[in-house]
PDB file of N, CA, C and O in Angstrom, chain B, residues numbered from 101:
ATOM      1  N   UNK B 101     103.888 129.453 127.515  1.00  0.00           N
ATOM      2  CA  UNK B 101     105.332 129.258 128.498  1.00  0.00           C
ATOM      3  C   UNK B 101     106.438 129.792 127.364  1.00  0.00           C
ATOM      4  O   UNK B 101     106.354 129.635 126.146  1.00  0.00           O
ATOM      5  N   UNK B 102     107.508 130.475 128.114  1.00  0.00           N
ATOM      6  CA  UNK B 102     108.323 130.845 127.504  1.00  0.00           C
ATOM      7  C   UNK B 102     109.139 129.794 126.963  1.00  0.00           C
ATOM      8  O   UNK B 102     109.162 128.789 127.673  1.00  0.00           O
ATOM      9  N   UNK B 103     109.955 129.731 125.686  1.00  0.00           N
ATOM     10  CA  UNK B 103     111.268 128.711 125.572  1.00  0.00           C
ATOM     11  C   UNK B 103     112.299 129.064 126.038  1.00  0.00           C
ATOM     12  O   UNK B 103     112.703 130.226 125.996  1.00  0.00           O
ATOM     13  N   UNK B 104     112.854 128.173 126.524  1.00  0.00           N
ATOM     14  CA  UNK B 104     114.281 128.642 127.196  1.00  0.00           C
ATOM     15  C   UNK B 104     115.599 127.677 126.073  1.00  0.00           C
ATOM     16  O   UNK B 104     116.760 127.530 126.455  1.00  0.00           O
ATOM     17  N   UNK B 105     115.181 127.239 124.976  1.00  0.00           N
ATOM     18  CA  UNK B 105     116.340 126.686 124.225  1.00  0.00           C
ATOM     19  C   UNK B 105     115.829 127.062 122.800  1.00  0.00           C
ATOM     20  O   UNK B 105     114.682 127.307 122.424  1.00  0.00           O
ATOM     21  N   UNK B 106     117.113 127.035 122.054  1.00  0.00           N
ATOM     22  CA  UNK B 106     116.867 127.807 120.868  1.00  0.00           C
ATOM     23  C   UNK B 106     116.039 127.024 119.684  1.00  0.00           C
ATOM     24  O   UNK B 106     115.498 127.481 118.677  1.00  0.00           O
ATOM     25  N   UNK B 107     116.151 125.473 120.245  1.00  0.00           N
ATOM     26  CA  UNK B 107     115.410 124.482 119.275  1.00  0.00           C
ATOM     27  C   UNK B 107     114.267 123.651 119.875  1.00  0.00           C
ATOM     28  O   UNK B 107     114.281 123.341 121.067  1.00  0.00           O
ATOM     29  N   UNK B 108     113.260 123.288 119.029  1.00  0.00           N
ATOM     30  CA  UNK B 108     112.039 122.452 119.358  1.00  0.00           C
ATOM     31  C   UNK B 108     112.619 121.020 120.010  1.00  0.00           C
ATOM     32  O   UNK B 108     111.843 120.543 120.838  1.00  0.00           O
ATOM     33  N   UNK B 109     113.586 120.412 119.832  1.00  0.00           N
ATOM     34  CA  UNK B 109     114.013 119.508 120.334  1.00  0.00           C
ATOM     35  C   UNK B 109     114.520 119.401 122.134  1.00  0.00           C
ATOM     36  O   UNK B 109     114.105 118.710 123.064  1.00  0.00           O
ATOM     37  N   UNK B 110     115.497 120.350 122.034  1.00  0.00           N
ATOM     38  CA  UNK B 110     116.056 120.773 123.004  1.00  0.00           C
ATOM     39  C   UNK B 110     114.806 120.892 124.086  1.00  0.00           C
ATOM     40  O   UNK B 110     114.832 120.335 125.184  1.00  0.00           O
ATOM     41  N   UNK B 111     113.809 121.630 123.649  1.00  0.00           N
ATOM     42  CA  UNK B 111     112.863 122.120 124.634  1.00  0.00           C
ATOM     43  C   UNK B 111     111.883 121.026 125.153  1.00  0.00           C
ATOM     44  O   UNK B 111     111.455 120.911 126.302  1.00  0.00           O
ATOM     45  N   UNK B 112     111.556 120.063 123.818  1.00  0.00           N
ATOM     46  CA  UNK B 112     110.997 118.994 124.673  1.00  0.00           C
ATOM     47  C   UNK B 112     111.791 118.026 125.363  1.00  0.00           C
ATOM     48  O   UNK B 112     111.078 117.146 125.846  1.00  0.00           O
ATOM     49  N   UNK B 113     112.978 117.875 125.578  1.00  0.00           N
ATOM     50  CA  UNK B 113     114.011 117.139 126.407  1.00  0.00           C
ATOM     51  C   UNK B 113     113.515 118.035 127.646  1.00  0.00           C
ATOM     52  O   UNK B 113     112.804 117.478 128.483  1.00  0.00           O
ATOM     53  N   UNK B 114     113.766 119.058 127.772  1.00  0.00           N
ATOM     54  CA  UNK B 114     113.825 119.748 129.108  1.00  0.00           C
ATOM     55  C   UNK B 114     112.406 119.598 129.757  1.00  0.00           C
ATOM     56  O   UNK B 114     112.277 119.577 130.981  1.00  0.00           O
ATOM     57  N   UNK B 115     111.293 119.489 128.854  1.00  0.00           N
ATOM     58  CA  UNK B 115     110.079 119.269 129.216  1.00  0.00           C
ATOM     59  C   UNK B 115     110.054 117.841 129.847  1.00  0.00           C
ATOM     60  O   UNK B 115     109.819 117.757 131.053  1.00  0.00           O
ATOM     61  N   UNK B 116     110.185 117.194 129.428  1.00  0.00           N
ATOM     62  CA  UNK B 116     110.584 115.593 129.722  1.00  0.00           C
ATOM     63  C   UNK B 116     111.187 115.255 131.196  1.00  0.00           C
ATOM     64  O   UNK B 116     110.746 114.515 132.075  1.00  0.00           O
ATOM     65  N   UNK B 117     112.674 116.285 131.135  1.00  0.00           N
ATOM     66  CA  UNK B 117     113.535 116.060 132.358  1.00  0.00           C
ATOM     67  C   UNK B 117     112.635 116.864 133.446  1.00  0.00           C
ATOM     68  O   UNK B 117     112.808 116.486 134.605  1.00  0.00           O
ATOM     69  N   UNK B 118     111.780 117.826 133.266  1.00  0.00           N
ATOM     70  CA  UNK B 118     110.985 118.518 134.513  1.00  0.00           C
ATOM     71  C   UNK B 118     110.175 117.595 134.628  1.00  0.00           C
ATOM     72  O   UNK B 118     110.348 117.122 135.751  1.00  0.00           O
ATOM     73  N   UNK B 119     109.231 116.961 134.006  1.00  0.00           N
ATOM     74  CA  UNK B 119     108.178 115.845 134.282  1.00  0.00           C
ATOM     75  C   UNK B 119     108.550 114.993 135.223  1.00  0.00           C
ATOM     76  O   UNK B 119     107.899 114.899 136.263  1.00  0.00           O
ATOM     77  N   UNK B 120     109.817 114.140 134.952  1.00  0.00           N
ATOM     78  CA  UNK B 120     110.187 113.120 135.956  1.00  0.00           C
ATOM     79  C   UNK B 120     111.134 113.575 137.242  1.00  0.00           C
ATOM     80  O   UNK B 120     111.683 112.804 138.029  1.00  0.00           O
ATOM     81  N   UNK B 121     111.178 114.813 137.253  1.00  0.00           N
ATOM     82  CA  UNK B 121     111.857 115.529 138.800  1.00  0.00           C
ATOM     83  C   UNK B 121     111.169 115.479 139.461  1.00  0.00           C
ATOM     84  O   UNK B 121     110.151 116.076 139.111  1.00  0.00           O
ATOM     85  N   UNK B 122     111.107 114.932 140.592  1.00  0.00           N
ATOM     86  CA  UNK B 122     110.469 114.573 141.936  1.00  0.00           C
ATOM     87  C   UNK B 122     111.178 115.412 143.024  1.00  0.00           C
ATOM     88  O   UNK B 122     112.360 115.745 143.105  1.00  0.00           O
ATOM     89  N   UNK B 123     110.246 115.632 143.744  1.00  0.00           N
ATOM     90  CA  UNK B 123     110.858 116.532 144.762  1.00  0.00           C
ATOM     91  C   UNK B 123     111.347 115.383 146.188  1.00  0.00           C
ATOM     92  O   UNK B 123     110.618 114.454 146.538  1.00  0.00           O
ATOM     93  N   UNK B 124     112.479 115.651 146.747  1.00  0.00           N
ATOM     94  CA  UNK B 124     113.035 114.529 147.478  1.00  0.00           C
ATOM     95  C   UNK B 124     111.977 114.487 148.722  1.00  0.00           C
ATOM     96  O   UNK B 124     111.816 113.428 149.330  1.00  0.00           O
ATOM     97  N   UNK B 125     111.365 115.495 149.031  1.00  0.00           N
ATOM     98  CA  UNK B 125     110.569 115.641 150.201  1.00  0.00           C
ATOM     99  C   UNK B 125     109.561 114.600 149.874  1.00  0.00           C
ATOM    100  O   UNK B 125     109.289 113.715 150.685  1.00  0.00           O
ATOM    101  N   UNK B 126     108.989 114.686 148.683  1.00  0.00           N
ATOM    102  CA  UNK B 126     107.864 114.142 148.378  1.00  0.00           C
ATOM    103  C   UNK B 126     108.048 112.472 148.263  1.00  0.00           C
ATOM    104  O   UNK B 126     107.100 111.690 148.340  1.00  0.00           O
ATOM    105  N   UNK B 127     109.420 112.085 148.068  1.00  0.00           N
ATOM    106  CA  UNK B 127     109.646 111.025 147.599  1.00  0.00           C
ATOM    107  C   UNK B 127     109.946 110.237 149.002  1.00  0.00           C
ATOM    108  O   UNK B 127     109.705 109.045 149.194  1.00  0.00           O
ATOM    109  N   UNK B 128     110.515 111.140 149.934  1.00  0.00           N
ATOM    110  CA  UNK B 128     110.889 110.504 151.569  1.00  0.00           C
ATOM    111  C   UNK B 128     109.281 110.633 151.975  1.00  0.00           C
ATOM    112  O   UNK B 128     109.077 109.826 152.882  1.00  0.00           O
ATOM    113  N   UNK B 129     108.437 111.133 151.738  1.00  0.00           N
ATOM    114  CA  UNK B 129     106.969 111.303 152.033  1.00  0.00           C
ATOM    115  C   UNK B 129     106.475 109.943 151.547  1.00  0.00           C
ATOM    116  O   UNK B 129     106.060 109.213 152.447  1.00  0.00           O
ATOM    117  N   UNK B 130     106.432 109.429 150.243  1.00  0.00           N
ATOM    118  CA  UNK B 130     105.865 108.580 149.968  1.00  0.00           C
ATOM    119  C   UNK B 130     106.595 106.932 150.204  1.00  0.00           C
ATOM    120  O   UNK B 130     106.074 105.819 150.125  1.00  0.00           O
ATOM    121  N   UNK B 131     107.982 107.348 150.515  1.00  0.00           N
ATOM    122  CA  UNK B 131     108.537 105.973 150.931  1.00  0.00           C
ATOM    123  C   UNK B 131     108.016 105.679 152.529  1.00  0.00           C
ATOM    124  O   UNK B 131     107.674 104.567 152.932  1.00  0.00           O
ATOM    125  N   UNK B 132     108.032 106.788 153.258  1.00  0.00           N
ATOM    126  CA  UNK B 132     107.492 106.549 154.387  1.00  0.00           C
ATOM    127  C   UNK B 132     106.134 105.902 154.691  1.00  0.00           C
ATOM    128  O   UNK B 132     105.937 105.097 155.601  1.00  0.00           O
ATOM    129  N   UNK B 133     105.174 106.378 153.770  1.00  0.00           N
ATOM    130  CA  UNK B 133     103.774 105.931 153.774  1.00  0.00           C
ATOM    131  C   UNK B 133     103.829 104.794 153.215  1.00  0.00           C
ATOM    132  O   UNK B 133     102.791 104.157 153.391  1.00  0.00           O
ATOM    133  N   UNK B 134     104.693 104.205 152.542  1.00  0.00           N
ATOM    134  CA  UNK B 134     104.609 102.510 152.150  1.00  0.00           C
ATOM    135  C   UNK B 134     105.323 101.642 153.295  1.00  0.00           C
ATOM    136  O   UNK B 134     105.015 100.464 153.478  1.00  0.00           O
ATOM    137  N   UNK B 135     106.088 102.165 153.889  1.00  0.00           N
ATOM    138  CA  UNK B 135     106.395 101.447 154.874  1.00  0.00           C
ATOM    139  C   UNK B 135     105.577 101.522 156.005  1.00  0.00           C
ATOM    140  O   UNK B 135     105.896 100.592 156.745  1.00  0.00           O
ATOM    141  N   UNK B 136     104.751 102.131 156.450  1.00  0.00           N
ATOM    142  CA  UNK B 136     104.004 102.412 157.262  1.00  0.00           C
ATOM    143  C   UNK B 136     102.712 101.364 157.043  1.00  0.00           C
ATOM    144  O   UNK B 136     102.034 100.767 157.880  1.00  0.00           O
ATOM    145  N   UNK B 137     102.654 101.379 155.731  1.00  0.00           N
ATOM    146  CA  UNK B 137     101.274 100.834 155.120  1.00  0.00           C
ATOM    147  C   UNK B 137     101.874  99.004 155.350  1.00  0.00           C
ATOM    148  O   UNK B 137     101.168  98.098 155.793  1.00  0.00           O
ATOM    149  N   UNK B 138     103.185  98.888 154.946  1.00  0.00           N
ATOM    150  CA  UNK B 138     103.478  97.343 154.949  1.00  0.00           C
ATOM    151  C   UNK B 138     103.360  96.788 156.272  1.00  0.00           C
ATOM    152  O   UNK B 138     102.817  95.702 156.477  1.00  0.00           O
ATOM    153  N   UNK B 139     104.110  97.876 157.631  1.00  0.00           N
ATOM    154  CA  UNK B 139     104.180  97.423 158.697  1.00  0.00           C
ATOM    155  C   UNK B 139     102.790  97.247 159.466  1.00  0.00           C
ATOM    156  O   UNK B 139     102.683  96.381 160.334  1.00  0.00           O
ATOM    157  N   UNK B 140     101.440  98.319 159.034  1.00  0.00           N
ATOM    158  CA  UNK B 140     100.253  98.056 159.678  1.00  0.00           C
ATOM    159  C   UNK B 140      99.344  97.534 159.099  1.00  0.00           C
ATOM    160  O   UNK B 140      98.203  97.739 159.512  1.00  0.00           O
ATOM    161  N   UNK B 141      99.576  96.667 157.923  1.00  0.00           N
ATOM    162  CA  UNK B 141      98.532  95.667 157.361  1.00  0.00           C
ATOM    163  C   UNK B 141      99.348  94.228 156.827  1.00  0.00           C
ATOM    164  O   UNK B 141     100.049  94.143 155.819  1.00  0.00           O
ATOM    165  N   UNK B 142      99.085  93.306 157.660  1.00  0.00           N
ATOM    166  CA  UNK B 142      99.443  92.178 157.248  1.00  0.00           C
ATOM    167  C   UNK B 142     100.958  92.085 157.484  1.00  0.00           C
ATOM    168  O   UNK B 142     101.528  91.582 156.516  1.00  0.00           O
ATOM    169  N   UNK B 143     101.791  92.434 158.520  1.00  0.00           N
ATOM    170  CA  UNK B 143     103.147  92.371 158.193  1.00  0.00           C
ATOM    171  C   UNK B 143     104.222  90.986 158.278  1.00  0.00           C
ATOM    172  O   UNK B 143     105.444  90.850 158.221  1.00  0.00           O
ATOM    173  N   UNK B 144     103.192  90.169 158.426  1.00  0.00           N
ATOM    174  CA  UNK B 144     104.051  88.826 158.157  1.00  0.00           C
ATOM    175  C   UNK B 144     103.300  88.116 156.881  1.00  0.00           C
ATOM    176  O   UNK B 144     103.482  86.899 156.845  1.00  0.00           O
ATOM    177  N   UNK B 145     102.495  88.652 155.836  1.00  0.00           N
ATOM    178  CA  UNK B 145     102.379  88.124 154.884  1.00  0.00           C
ATOM    179  C   UNK B 145     103.396  88.508 153.885  1.00  0.00           C
ATOM    180  O   UNK B 145     103.912  89.625 153.857  1.00  0.00           O
ATOM    181  N   UNK B 146     103.740  87.291 152.847  1.00  0.00           N
ATOM    182  CA  UNK B 146     104.748  87.475 152.199  1.00  0.00           C
ATOM    183  C   UNK B 146     104.939  88.866 151.058  1.00  0.00           C
ATOM    184  O   UNK B 146     104.073  89.618 150.610  1.00  0.00           O
ATOM    185  N   UNK B 147     106.068  88.845 150.878  1.00  0.00           N
ATOM    186  CA  UNK B 147     106.450  90.134 149.937  1.00  0.00           C
ATOM    187  C   UNK B 147     107.415  89.927 148.802  1.00  0.00           C
ATOM    188  O   UNK B 147     108.432  89.274 149.037  1.00  0.00           O
ATOM    189  N   UNK B 148     107.249  90.313 147.843  1.00  0.00           N
ATOM    190  CA  UNK B 148     108.017  89.947 146.510  1.00  0.00           C
ATOM    191  C   UNK B 148     108.114  90.507 145.714  1.00  0.00           C
ATOM    192  O   UNK B 148     107.212  91.343 145.765  1.00  0.00           O
ATOM    193  N   UNK B 149     108.838  90.678 144.650  1.00  0.00           N
ATOM    194  CA  UNK B 149     109.667  91.891 143.646  1.00  0.00           C
ATOM    195  C   UNK B 149     108.258  92.509 142.964  1.00  0.00           C
ATOM    196  O   UNK B 149     108.181  93.716 142.735  1.00  0.00           O
ATOM    197  N   UNK B 150     107.138  91.581 142.653  1.00  0.00           N
ATOM    198  CA  UNK B 150     105.975  91.906 142.192  1.00  0.00           C
ATOM    199  C   UNK B 150     105.100  92.929 143.200  1.00  0.00           C
ATOM    200  O   UNK B 150     104.399  93.857 142.798  1.00  0.00           O
ATOM    201  N   UNK B 151     105.266  92.616 144.336  1.00  0.00           N
ATOM    202  CA  UNK B 151     104.831  93.508 145.657  1.00  0.00           C
ATOM    203  C   UNK B 151     105.387  94.698 145.431  1.00  0.00           C
ATOM    204  O   UNK B 151     104.678  95.704 145.478  1.00  0.00           O
ATOM    205  N   UNK B 152     106.468  94.766 145.205  1.00  0.00           N
ATOM    206  CA  UNK B 152     107.117  96.161 145.294  1.00  0.00           C
ATOM    207  C   UNK B 152     107.028  96.606 144.431  1.00  0.00           C
ATOM    208  O   UNK B 152     107.191  97.814 144.597  1.00  0.00           O
ATOM    209  N   UNK B 153     106.694  96.176 142.660  1.00  0.00           N
ATOM    210  CA  UNK B 153     106.257  97.226 141.686  1.00  0.00           C
ATOM    211  C   UNK B 153     104.835  97.457 141.799  1.00  0.00           C
ATOM    212  O   UNK B 153     104.514  98.407 141.085  1.00  0.00           O
ATOM    213  N   UNK B 154     103.701  96.870 142.524  1.00  0.00           N
ATOM    214  CA  UNK B 154     102.713  97.151 142.755  1.00  0.00           C
ATOM    215  C   UNK B 154     102.656  98.481 143.842  1.00  0.00           C
ATOM    216  O   UNK B 154     102.117  99.578 143.693  1.00  0.00           O
ATOM    217  N   UNK B 155     103.346  97.992 144.864  1.00  0.00           N
ATOM    218  CA  UNK B 155     103.466  99.171 145.896  1.00  0.00           C
ATOM    219  C   UNK B 155     103.774 100.440 145.142  1.00  0.00           C
ATOM    220  O   UNK B 155     103.084 101.424 145.408  1.00  0.00           O
ATOM    221  N   UNK B 156     104.761 100.546 144.198  1.00  0.00           N
ATOM    222  CA  UNK B 156     105.200 101.824 143.585  1.00  0.00           C
ATOM    223  C   UNK B 156     104.284 102.197 143.075  1.00  0.00           C
ATOM    224  O   UNK B 156     103.837 103.256 143.515  1.00  0.00           O
ATOM    225  N   UNK B 157     103.586 101.574 141.977  1.00  0.00           N
ATOM    226  CA  UNK B 157     102.420 102.064 141.385  1.00  0.00           C
ATOM    227  C   UNK B 157     101.310 102.340 142.201  1.00  0.00           C
ATOM    228  O   UNK B 157     100.475 103.008 141.592  1.00  0.00           O
ATOM    229  N   UNK B 158     100.973 102.048 143.446  1.00  0.00           N
ATOM    230  CA  UNK B 158      99.834 102.340 144.336  1.00  0.00           C
ATOM    231  C   UNK B 158     100.623 103.779 144.621  1.00  0.00           C
ATOM    232  O   UNK B 158     100.039 104.785 144.217  1.00  0.00           O
ATOM    233  N   UNK B 159     102.050 103.972 145.361  1.00  0.00           N
ATOM    234  CA  UNK B 159     102.123 104.977 145.696  1.00  0.00           C
ATOM    235  C   UNK B 159     102.010 106.359 145.065  1.00  0.00           C
ATOM    236  O   UNK B 159     101.645 107.451 145.499  1.00  0.00           O
ATOM    237  N   UNK B 160     102.461 105.917 143.866  1.00  0.00           N
ATOM    238  CA  UNK B 160     102.579 106.979 142.584  1.00  0.00           C
ATOM    239  C   UNK B 160     101.145 107.550 142.377  1.00  0.00           C
ATOM    240  O   UNK B 160     101.052 108.763 142.194  1.00  0.00           O
ATOM    241  N   UNK B 161     100.168 106.886 142.387  1.00  0.00           N
ATOM    242  CA  UNK B 161      98.733 107.238 142.340  1.00  0.00           C
ATOM    243  C   UNK B 161      98.743 107.383 140.465  1.00  0.00           C
ATOM    244  O   UNK B 161      98.175 108.266 139.822  1.00  0.00           O
ATOM    245  N   UNK B 162      99.266 106.652 140.112  1.00  0.00           N
ATOM    246  CA  UNK B 162      98.976 106.911 138.491  1.00  0.00           C
ATOM    247  C   UNK B 162     100.103 108.142 137.832  1.00  0.00           C
ATOM    248  O   UNK B 162     100.132 108.463 136.644  1.00  0.00           O
ATOM    249  N   UNK B 163     100.721 108.541 138.587  1.00  0.00           N
ATOM    250  CA  UNK B 163     102.203 109.474 137.928  1.00  0.00           C
ATOM    251  C   UNK B 163     103.380 108.535 137.704  1.00  0.00           C
ATOM    252  O   UNK B 163     104.138 108.140 138.590  1.00  0.00           O
ATOM    253  N   UNK B 164     103.442 108.210 136.349  1.00  0.00           N
ATOM    254  CA  UNK B 164     104.291 107.331 135.773  1.00  0.00           C
ATOM    255  C   UNK B 164     105.938 107.943 135.878  1.00  0.00           C
ATOM    256  O   UNK B 164     106.892 107.193 135.671  1.00  0.00           O
ATOM    257  N   UNK B 165     106.062 108.980 136.127  1.00  0.00           N
ATOM    258  CA  UNK B 165     107.465 109.610 136.803  1.00  0.00           C
ATOM    259  C   UNK B 165     107.522 109.539 138.064  1.00  0.00           C
ATOM    260  O   UNK B 165     108.704 109.336 138.341  1.00  0.00           O
ATOM    261  N   UNK B 166     106.841 109.597 139.095  1.00  0.00           N
ATOM    262  CA  UNK B 166     106.781 109.290 140.313  1.00  0.00           C
ATOM    263  C   UNK B 166     106.995 108.032 140.423  1.00  0.00           C
ATOM    264  O   UNK B 166     107.930 107.765 141.177  1.00  0.00           O
ATOM    265  N   UNK B 167     106.395 107.025 139.877  1.00  0.00           N
ATOM    266  CA  UNK B 167     106.635 105.503 139.810  1.00  0.00           C
ATOM    267  C   UNK B 167     108.169 105.005 139.602  1.00  0.00           C
ATOM    268  O   UNK B 167     108.793 104.123 140.190  1.00  0.00           O
ATOM    269  N   UNK B 168     108.585 105.959 138.466  1.00  0.00           N
ATOM    270  CA  UNK B 168     109.944 105.338 138.215  1.00  0.00           C
ATOM    271  C   UNK B 168     110.943 105.898 139.435  1.00  0.00           C
ATOM    272  O   UNK B 168     111.899 105.252 139.862  1.00  0.00           O
ATOM    273  N   UNK B 169     110.668 106.809 139.768  1.00  0.00           N
ATOM    274  CA  UNK B 169     111.436 107.535 141.176  1.00  0.00           C
ATOM    275  C   UNK B 169     111.446 106.319 142.109  1.00  0.00           C
ATOM    276  O   UNK B 169     112.375 105.548 142.352  1.00  0.00           O
ATOM    277  N   UNK B 170     110.190 106.333 142.572  1.00  0.00           N
ATOM    278  CA  UNK B 170     110.076 105.254 143.826  1.00  0.00           C
ATOM    279  C   UNK B 170     110.534 104.063 143.242  1.00  0.00           C
ATOM    280  O   UNK B 170     110.996 103.332 144.118  1.00  0.00           O
ATOM    281  N   UNK B 171     110.593 103.587 142.165  1.00  0.00           N
ATOM    282  CA  UNK B 171     111.130 102.256 141.791  1.00  0.00           C
ATOM    283  C   UNK B 171     112.734 102.198 141.939  1.00  0.00           C
ATOM    284  O   UNK B 171     113.517 101.263 142.105  1.00  0.00           O
ATOM    285  N   UNK B 172     112.865 103.349 141.832  1.00  0.00           N
ATOM    286  CA  UNK B 172     114.433 103.503 141.231  1.00  0.00           C
ATOM    287  C   UNK B 172     115.040 103.615 143.224  1.00  0.00           C
ATOM    288  O   UNK B 172     116.164 103.208 143.520  1.00  0.00           O
ATOM    289  N   UNK B 173     114.382 104.019 143.971  1.00  0.00           N
ATOM    290  CA  UNK B 173     114.681 104.062 145.519  1.00  0.00           C
ATOM    291  C   UNK B 173     114.172 102.978 146.419  1.00  0.00           C
ATOM    292  O   UNK B 173     114.410 102.922 147.626  1.00  0.00           O
ATOM    293  N   UNK B 174     113.364 102.017 145.653  1.00  0.00           N
ATOM    294  CA  UNK B 174     113.138 101.157 146.530  1.00  0.00           C
ATOM    295  C   UNK B 174     113.610  99.815 146.588  1.00  0.00           C
ATOM    296  O   UNK B 174     113.249  99.049 145.695  1.00  0.00           O
ATOM    297  N   UNK B 175     114.429  99.367 147.578  1.00  0.00           N
ATOM    298  CA  UNK B 175     115.318  98.544 147.000  1.00  0.00           C
ATOM    299  C   UNK B 175     114.670  97.259 146.693  1.00  0.00           C
ATOM    300  O   UNK B 175     113.631  96.785 147.153  1.00  0.00           O
ATOM    301  N   UNK B 176     115.706  96.669 145.600  1.00  0.00           N
ATOM    302  CA  UNK B 176     115.104  95.425 144.663  1.00  0.00           C
ATOM    303  C   UNK B 176     114.992  94.186 145.802  1.00  0.00           C
ATOM    304  O   UNK B 176     115.249  94.315 146.999  1.00  0.00           O
ATOM    305  N   UNK B 177     114.610  93.137 145.230  1.00  0.00           N
ATOM    306  CA  UNK B 177     114.424  92.111 146.109  1.00  0.00           C
ATOM    307  C   UNK B 177     114.806  91.143 145.558  1.00  0.00           C
ATOM    308  O   UNK B 177     114.247  90.907 144.487  1.00  0.00           O
ATOM    309  N   UNK B 178     116.116  89.972 146.113  1.00  0.00           N
ATOM    310  CA  UNK B 178     116.352  88.905 145.442  1.00  0.00           C
ATOM    311  C   UNK B 178     115.477  87.467 146.048  1.00  0.00           C
ATOM    312  O   UNK B 178     115.654  86.336 145.595  1.00  0.00           O
ATOM    313  N   UNK B 179     114.754  87.730 146.883  1.00  0.00           N
ATOM    314  CA  UNK B 179     114.453  86.712 147.781  1.00  0.00           C
ATOM    315  C   UNK B 179     112.958  87.126 148.374  1.00  0.00           C
ATOM    316  O   UNK B 179     112.734  88.319 148.579  1.00  0.00           O
ATOM    317  N   UNK B 180     112.249  86.434 148.564  1.00  0.00           N
ATOM    318  CA  UNK B 180     110.942  86.576 149.056  1.00  0.00           C
ATOM    319  C   UNK B 180     111.189  86.996 150.691  1.00  0.00           C
ATOM    320  O   UNK B 180     112.148  86.516 151.295  1.00  0.00           O
ATOM    321  N   UNK B 181     110.094  88.080 151.454  1.00  0.00           N
ATOM    322  CA  UNK B 181     110.588  88.512 152.612  1.00  0.00           C
ATOM    323  C   UNK B 181     108.646  88.456 153.370  1.00  0.00           C
ATOM    324  O   UNK B 181     107.726  87.656 153.199  1.00  0.00           O
ATOM    325  N   UNK B 182     108.758  89.533 154.063  1.00  0.00           N
ATOM    326  CA  UNK B 182     107.722  89.447 154.567  1.00  0.00           C
ATOM    327  C   UNK B 182     107.464  91.298 154.158  1.00  0.00           C
ATOM    328  O   UNK B 182     108.339  92.066 153.757  1.00  0.00           O
ATOM    329  N   UNK B 183     106.193  91.583 154.384  1.00  0.00           N
ATOM    330  CA  UNK B 183     105.826  92.893 154.515  1.00  0.00           C
ATOM    331  C   UNK B 183     106.651  93.770 155.428  1.00  0.00           C
ATOM    332  O   UNK B 183     107.283  94.798 155.187  1.00  0.00           O
ATOM    333  N   UNK B 184     106.444  92.975 156.716  1.00  0.00           N
ATOM    334  CA  UNK B 184     107.117  93.919 157.729  1.00  0.00           C
ATOM    335  C   UNK B 184     108.502  93.853 157.797  1.00  0.00           C
ATOM    336  O   UNK B 184     109.000  94.675 158.567  1.00  0.00           O
ATOM    337  N   UNK B 185     109.335  93.051 157.165  1.00  0.00           N
ATOM    338  CA  UNK B 185     110.639  92.946 156.885  1.00  0.00           C
ATOM    339  C   UNK B 185     110.880  94.139 155.798  1.00  0.00           C
ATOM    340  O   UNK B 185     111.618  95.069 156.125  1.00  0.00           O
ATOM    341  N   UNK B 186     110.344  94.129 154.672  1.00  0.00           N
ATOM    342  CA  UNK B 186     110.411  95.242 153.814  1.00  0.00           C
ATOM    343  C   UNK B 186     110.018  96.659 154.259  1.00  0.00           C
ATOM    344  O   UNK B 186     110.605  97.665 153.861  1.00  0.00           O
ATOM    345  N   UNK B 187     109.109  96.664 155.009  1.00  0.00           N
ATOM    346  CA  UNK B 187     108.870  98.208 155.681  1.00  0.00           C
ATOM    347  C   UNK B 187     110.191  98.528 156.164  1.00  0.00           C
ATOM    348  O   UNK B 187     110.771  99.532 155.751  1.00  0.00           O
ATOM    349  N   UNK B 188     110.713  97.739 157.018  1.00  0.00           N
ATOM    350  CA  UNK B 188     112.299  98.284 157.547  1.00  0.00           C
ATOM    351  C   UNK B 188     113.153  98.721 156.723  1.00  0.00           C
ATOM    352  O   UNK B 188     113.792  99.751 156.936  1.00  0.00           O
ATOM    353  N   UNK B 189     113.303  97.886 155.506  1.00  0.00           N
ATOM    354  CA  UNK B 189     114.010  98.086 154.427  1.00  0.00           C
ATOM    355  C   UNK B 189     113.570  99.641 153.682  1.00  0.00           C
ATOM    356  O   UNK B 189     114.450 100.481 153.495  1.00  0.00           O
ATOM    357  N   UNK B 190     112.166  99.901 153.300  1.00  0.00           N
ATOM    358  CA  UNK B 190     111.745 100.834 153.058  1.00  0.00           C
ATOM    359  C   UNK B 190     112.335 102.293 153.797  1.00  0.00           C
ATOM    360  O   UNK B 190     112.967 103.186 153.233  1.00  0.00           O
ATOM    361  N   UNK B 191     111.986 102.238 154.997  1.00  0.00           N
ATOM    362  CA  UNK B 191     112.096 102.992 155.999  1.00  0.00           C
ATOM    363  C   UNK B 191     113.369 103.416 155.807  1.00  0.00           C
ATOM    364  O   UNK B 191     113.540 104.529 155.309  1.00  0.00           O
ATOM    365  N   UNK B 192     114.628 102.495 156.215  1.00  0.00           N
ATOM    366  CA  UNK B 192     115.748 102.869 155.878  1.00  0.00           C
ATOM    367  C   UNK B 192     116.132 103.609 154.510  1.00  0.00           C
ATOM    368  O   UNK B 192     117.011 104.468 154.445  1.00  0.00           O
ATOM    369  N   UNK B 193     115.364 103.169 153.424  1.00  0.00           N
ATOM    370  CA  UNK B 193     115.626 104.019 152.029  1.00  0.00           C
ATOM    371  C   UNK B 193     115.198 105.365 152.265  1.00  0.00           C
ATOM    372  O   UNK B 193     115.814 106.331 151.817  1.00  0.00           O
ATOM    373  N   UNK B 194     114.245 105.447 152.899  1.00  0.00           N
ATOM    374  CA  UNK B 194     113.404 106.663 152.917  1.00  0.00           C
ATOM    375  C   UNK B 194     114.627 107.790 153.707  1.00  0.00           C
ATOM    376  O   UNK B 194     115.096 108.821 153.223  1.00  0.00           O
ATOM    377  N   UNK B 195     114.861 107.278 154.814  1.00  0.00           N
ATOM    378  CA  UNK B 195     115.865 107.843 155.686  1.00  0.00           C
ATOM    379  C   UNK B 195     117.320 108.391 155.040  1.00  0.00           C
ATOM    380  O   UNK B 195     117.951 109.373 155.430  1.00  0.00           O
ATOM    381  N   UNK B 196     117.655 107.520 153.989  1.00  0.00           N
ATOM    382  CA  UNK B 196     118.838 107.945 153.241  1.00  0.00           C
ATOM    383  C   UNK B 196     118.778 109.149 152.183  1.00  0.00           C
ATOM    384  O   UNK B 196     119.822 109.591 151.703  1.00  0.00           O
ATOM    385  N   UNK B 197     117.457 109.692 151.817  1.00  0.00           N
ATOM    386  CA  UNK B 197     117.143 110.629 150.764  1.00  0.00           C
ATOM    387  C   UNK B 197     117.567 111.992 151.582  1.00  0.00           C
ATOM    388  O   UNK B 197     117.460 113.094 151.043  1.00  0.00           O
TER     389      UNK B 197
END
């Protein structure tokens, strides 16, 4: 790979930033999949902040950069809600991208 910055520290920073960059289309797609999953599977079951974190981990499929981006775009919960209600919130977040 051709270096684009004059020193190693700048090159490392460039690579980290590229690794965390997630395509908005992919992020929209993943949020939509998450909303559909919540809506179609036990929509009346409780959903809390811990479930939001687990959902992001599941959707990112082990990619830590995607997981961070998903969590940044998935609205936080200050109360317990249902999976169905959070699916609506998540669908709105996906549309805002």
